[in-house]
N, C-alpha and C positions, 0 to 999 in steps of 0.2 A: 529432677523435682517435679512432678505433674502438678499443674495448675488446680488447686481446689480452693476451698474456702479459706478466707482469712484467719489468720490466727489471732488469738486474743490482743489486744493492744492496750498502753496504758490509757487509762480514761482521759488523762489531760491531753495526750496525742489525738485520742477520738474527737473529744470536744474542740480541739483546735481546727481540725478538718472541716467540721461542720460549720464553726463559725466564720471561717474564710470563705466556705461555699455560700453561707447565708450571705455575708457582707456583698461578695460579688454579684450575686443575683440582685440584692436591693440596690447598689449602687449602681448597675446596668439599667433598671428600671428607672431609678431618679433621673439619670441622664437622658435615657428617652423621653421622659416627662418634660425636662428641661428644654429639649428639642423640639417641642410641642406635640408629640404623639400622645394622643387621648384614645379612650376606649370608644369604639363606634357600633353605636346601638342602631344605627340607621337599618341594617339589613332586616331588622325585624319586621319592617312594613312592606318589603319589596321583594326579598329573596324567593326564588321559586320553592324552596324546601318548605317553607313554613306556612302554617295556617293564619287565617286571619286572625290579627292580634285581639279584634273583638271576640273571636271565637274562644280563642285561648282564655281571655279573662272572665267570659261567662258562660262558658259551654265547653269546659275543656274536656270531660270524660266522654261525651257523646260525638265531640268533634275528632278525637282520638279514635274512637270506635270506626266511623267512618272516612278516616285516611287511608289512601292507598297510595299515594305518590311516594311515599317516605316511610321508613321504620319511624316508630312511634316515640321513641325514648327522647329525643332531643326535643321535639314538640311538646312533650310532656314536661320535661324541664322549663322550656320558655314558660309554658302557662302557669307552672306553680311558682317561679320568679315573679311574674307579672302580677299574680294573685297577691303575694305576699309583700312585694315591693311597693304596690302601688304607684304614686308619682315619684318614688325613689329608684324605681325598677332599674334605670341606667346605672345607676350608683351601684347598686347591688349586683349586676351583671358583672360589671368592672372589678369589683372586690372578689367574686366567685373566680372569675378568670384569671386574676392574679393569684389565687390560692390554687388553681389549677396549674399555673406554670411553676410554682414553688413545688407542688406534689411532684410534678414531672422531673424537675430537677433531683428532689430527693430519692425518687424511686430509682432513677437513671442510675444515680451514685451508689446506691445501696446495691442494686444487681450487677453493678461492676466490681465492686469490692467483693460480694459473695462469690463471683465467678473467679477470684484470686488476683484481680489486677491492684498493682500497688495504689498506695493512697494518692501520692502526688499526680499519678498518670490518670487515674480515676476523677480526680478534681479538674484536673486540664481538659480531658475531652469532655465532661459534663458541662463545664464552663463554656467551653466551644459550641457546643451544642445549643444551650439553653440561652447564651447572650448574643447568638447571631442574630442578622437583622431578621430573618424569617420567623424565628420563635417570638421575638420582640412583636412583630407585627401580627401574627395570628392571635397572640395573648390579647392583643387590642383590637379583636374583631369578632362581632357576635356570630360564630358559626362553629361548627362541630370539630373542626380539624384538630385544635388543641385537646379536648377532652378524649378524641379518638387515639390519639398519640399516647396520653395518659394511660387510657384503659389497656393499650398494648403492653406497655411497660408494667402495669399491675399484674396482668396476665404473666408476665415472664417472669416477675417476682414471685407470684403464687406457686407458678410450676416449678421454680427453682427449689423452693422451699419443701414443695411435696416429695423430692427426692433426697434432700438433706437427712441425716442422721445426727440428733444431739448426742453429746457424749454422755455416757450412763457412769455417774460416778455421785460423790458428796452432794453435788449440786444439783443433781436430776430429781426432780419430785418421786417419780418411780417409774418403773419399766412400763406398766400400762399407761401412764400420760404420755411417754414417747411413743408407744405404739399408735395412741389416738390422734397424734398430730398430723401425719400425712392426709388423714380424711378430712380435717378442717380445712387444710390449705386446700385440698382438690376442690372442695366446694368452692373456696374463693376463685380459684381459676376457671370453673366451670362458670361461674356468675358474671366474671369479667369478661368471657367471651360472649355470653350471652349479651351483656351490655354492648358489646361491640356491634353484634349482629343487629340489635335493635336499635341502634344509633346511627351506623352508617350501611347503607347497602352494597358498598363493595365487599364488605364482610358478609357474603351470603351464608344463609343458616348452612350449606353444606361445608363451609369451613369450621363450623362448631362440631358438625357431627364427625369430619375428619379427625381433629383434634381428640375429640371423645373416643374415638375409634381406635387410635394409636395409644391413648393412655389405659386403655382397656387391656390391652397385651403388653405394655411397655415393661420391661424387666426393672427390678431393684425399686419398686414402689412400696414394696414392704405392707401392700392391702390385698386381700383377696377380691377375686375378680367380682364376686357379689357386692363387697363393700364399694368397689370402684363404681359399680354400675347404680348402686343407690345415690352415690354422689353426684352423678353425671345426670341422672335420670329427669328431676326437675327443670332444669334450664333446656333440656333437649325438649320435654313437653311443653314448656313455655313458648319456645319459639315455634315449635310445629303448631300449637293452638293459634297463634297469631296468623301462620300461613293458611290453616283451615278456614279461619275468619276471613281472611282475603278472598279465598277461593269461593267460599260461601256467599259472600255478598258483592264480588267484582269480577269472580270468574278466572282471577289469577292467583296462584299460590306462592307468588314473589312476595319479598319485603317491600319492593318497589315497583310500581306499574310503568317506569319511564324506560325500560330496558330497550324496547323497540325505537325509541327516539334517540337514544344514546347510541345505539349500534348504527342506526342510519346517518349519523353524524359523522361518524369514523368512515362509513361505506361512501358518502359523498366528498368527503374532504378533500380528494384529488380529481373529482369529476371534472372534466372541462366546461366552461363556460357554455351554458345552453342546451347541454347534453340532457340533462334532468328533464328540462321543457319538451325536449323532443321525446323522449321516451315517456312522459306522460302522456303527451298529445297521441303517441303511437298506442297506447294502452297497456305498455308493458309495466308501469309504475303509477302509484296513484298520488302519493304525496311527497315524493323526493325532490320535486322542484322549490318546495317550502322549506325556509330554515327550520330545523329541527325546534320545538318549544315556541313556535309562531303563536299570536294572538289566537284564539277560538275561531273567531268568525273569517279567518283566512282560509279556514279547510274546508274541504269539500262539504255540502250540506247534508249529504247521506251519513257521515261519520258525526254528525252531532244532530241527527234527527231525535226528536223526543221520545217517539215510539220505541227506540232500543234502549232508552235509559232505565237504569235497575229501579226497582220500587223503594226508593229512598227518598224521603223527603227531608232534607237537612241542608243549610246554607253551604257546609262545607264540600257539599258533592255538586250543589245546584247553581251556584252564583258564579257567574262568568268572571266577575272581578272582585277584589277584596275591598274592604273598606277603605283601604288606602289607595285605591286606584289600580294597583298591579294585578296583572294575570292571575287568576286562580288555577293553577296547573294539578289542583286535587279535583277539578271538574269531572264529572263521570266521562265526558266526551273524549276525554284524555285517554280512557280505556281502549276507546276504538281506534283513535288516533294512533297510539302506540302499538296495537296490533298491526295497524296498516302499514306502520314505519318499519317494523319487522320483516313484514312481507317484501317491501321495497328494499330492505337492505339485504335479505338473503337472495333476491335475484340478483342484487348488483354482484355480491359475492361469487355468486354462479356463472354469471355471464359476463362480469368485468373484473375478475379477480386482481389484475393488476392494479386497479384503481384501489380496491381494499388494501393492498399491500402498500400502496403508496400512502394510504390514508396511516397504516399502522407505524409506518416509518415516521411519519409526521408524529404521531402520538408518542411514540419513544422519544423523539427529539425534544417535545414539549415536557417529558418527563424528567430530563436530565438538566432541564433550564432551572435558574436560581427561583425560588418560590416569592420572593419580592417582585418578580415580573407578573404575577397574577394582575390581572387588569383592575380588580377591586382595591388592590392595594396600592397600587402607583402613586396617588396622592400621600399616602401615610409613609410610603418608602422615600420620597422626596425630602421628607422630613430628619430621616435619618443621614441623608447626604454622604459626605465622604467616608463614612463607617460602613454604609452599605456597598459603596464602589470600592473600597479596600478589600473588604471581607470577599466579596464575590470574584474580584481580581486575584487574589490568592488561593481560594478554595475551589474555583471553578476552571481557572486557566483557559478560557475560551479562546478560539482560533477562528477567524472568518474563513468561510468557503466561498464558492463562485455561486453558489445556489441562493435563491431566494425563498421567503417565506413571509406572507403578509405583506408583500412589498418592500422588505428589509432583507438584507444580506443574513445568510443562517451564519451563527457562531456556534462551533461544536463545543461544549464544554467538557475538555478532555479528562478532568479529574475524575469526576462522578462516573464517566463512562468507564474509565479504565478499572475504577475500584470497585464498582458494580461487579464484575466477575472475579476479580481478584479475592474479594471478601466471601464470596459466596463459595469459591474452591476452597479458599482457607477452612470457613466453617465447617464444611461437609469433613474435610480429612481431619480437622481437630476433634469434631464429633466422634469419628469413628475412632481415634485413638482412645478418648475419654471413655468410651462405651468399652473397649477392649480391656482398660485397666479398671472396669467397674465404678467410674467416677459419673454414675449415673445423672447427678445433679448439673454437671457441667456439659455431659451430652445433651441433656434435655432441653437445656437453656440456648445452646447454640442450635439445636434443631428446631427450636421455636424460631428464634430469630432468623433463620435461613427460610423456614417457611412463610413467615409473613413478609421477607423482602421478596422472596418468589411470587406470592401470592398477590400483593399489592401491584408488582410491576407486570406480571403476565395478564392477571385478569382485568386490571384497570386498563392497561394500554391496548388490550384487545376489545375493549368494549366502548370507549370514550377517546377522544381527541382533543377536549377541550380542558385547560387548566390542569394538565395531568401532573405538572410539578407539585401540586397540593398532595396528591396520592403519596408521593415519596415523603413526605414530611411524616406519614404515619409509620413509616419503617424507617426512618433517619436515626432513631436510638438503636434500634436493632442493628444496624450497620454500624454505629458506633461501638456497640458491644463486640461484634465481631472484630473490628479494628482494634479494640483495646485489647483483646485476647490476642492477636496476632503480635502487637507491639511488646505485650509482656513476654509471650512466649520467647521472642527474638530477644529482650533484655536478658532473660534468665539464661538462654543458650551463650549468649556472650558472657556473661559472667562465670559461668562454668567453664567456657574455654579459655578463660583470661590465665596467664602463668601466675 
């Protein structure tokens, strides 16, 4: 029997599953609170990705218009909460992020159940996902990681429902209502992807375009191409409008102007000490001797010359430091610095390819590390103590190696490194089998999960080498979906083969 959507269950059993899930979610948060874990609002004033808090409070719309360093949606969220919350903004952020965590739990469980995973297995994997140290820590941290992970799962749920067909019978309102249903959820899918692209630059607009192109020609959707195009058009137009805005004002069509600095960081990660300085003195490179995202005054004067500044008079792009004292990486000069950084990075890729490949290896090494090892989370992780140690010991199975990284021995996390290719291969094979039997909802869900895992890993690790384990958090629920589908299939095969 193929995996498909769950059969109707008794209301008491359904309610019981949700009560258990809610209870475990709540208890885990209470235990973390008792251990001393509190929501950290401090990133608001110091993190590179955020506009000055004073601008978010007092001049939100114009500040967003002149934002080029990051996509706008999370800064817009910060500004709205600061305006509504006033002096209680910290508490409001904490409550909202707790809500994000609860929604992440619910949506992940629902997607697993609709994928055909039995209730106890779906609950077990969901609880392991949302009660692990990484989720507890990121839920208590004012950063876009948890909202991004939630948006990924909302998109997966909407896509799943696009291909589902309700039973036409006495409970159906009408055949016309059933035919209208895919169009509405297709809107939901495209808007969830738009929110992803406008929240996290890792999800480049190309991701949205590719997903929409695939849906335009996907079989089994039950919608004409014209209706699909209409459902997908507005999100595509909005993300394109933001790109045109950036191109017009700042000369870059990307949703983030930091690409050059990010690529330079991976291109120089394995460069021998002193080599960058020598190449800069020789004239081959311009800024590679500086740590990417250095303070503005450290860069050459020609890259911060006022004569090359855009004709924009606004603090978001003109002040060197925020009101909190942190560097303002949305300053117009970082556009020039990023371009120079990209030129240096491309020179190193052409002339020192082995160095870039070693940087790639380091990026993949970081990618598979526990998310709780992110530098900004270390103090919070210490509060979880034994729970974090036990979890990571069981789930990562790290083994020491003779190589060093940042002065310490490298530990290879075998479990995620092995699970990564296994789950992807399974997802592709299961997707093809589902498509052959015309189970389009399962095929689409598995295809989306595989696409997110591959995109996050390949794109993220090719362009960045710092805190790559955070990237994996965005796709962890997709990996859990693939794992749940694999385990459910094995359980069903074992049951059929039993005497």
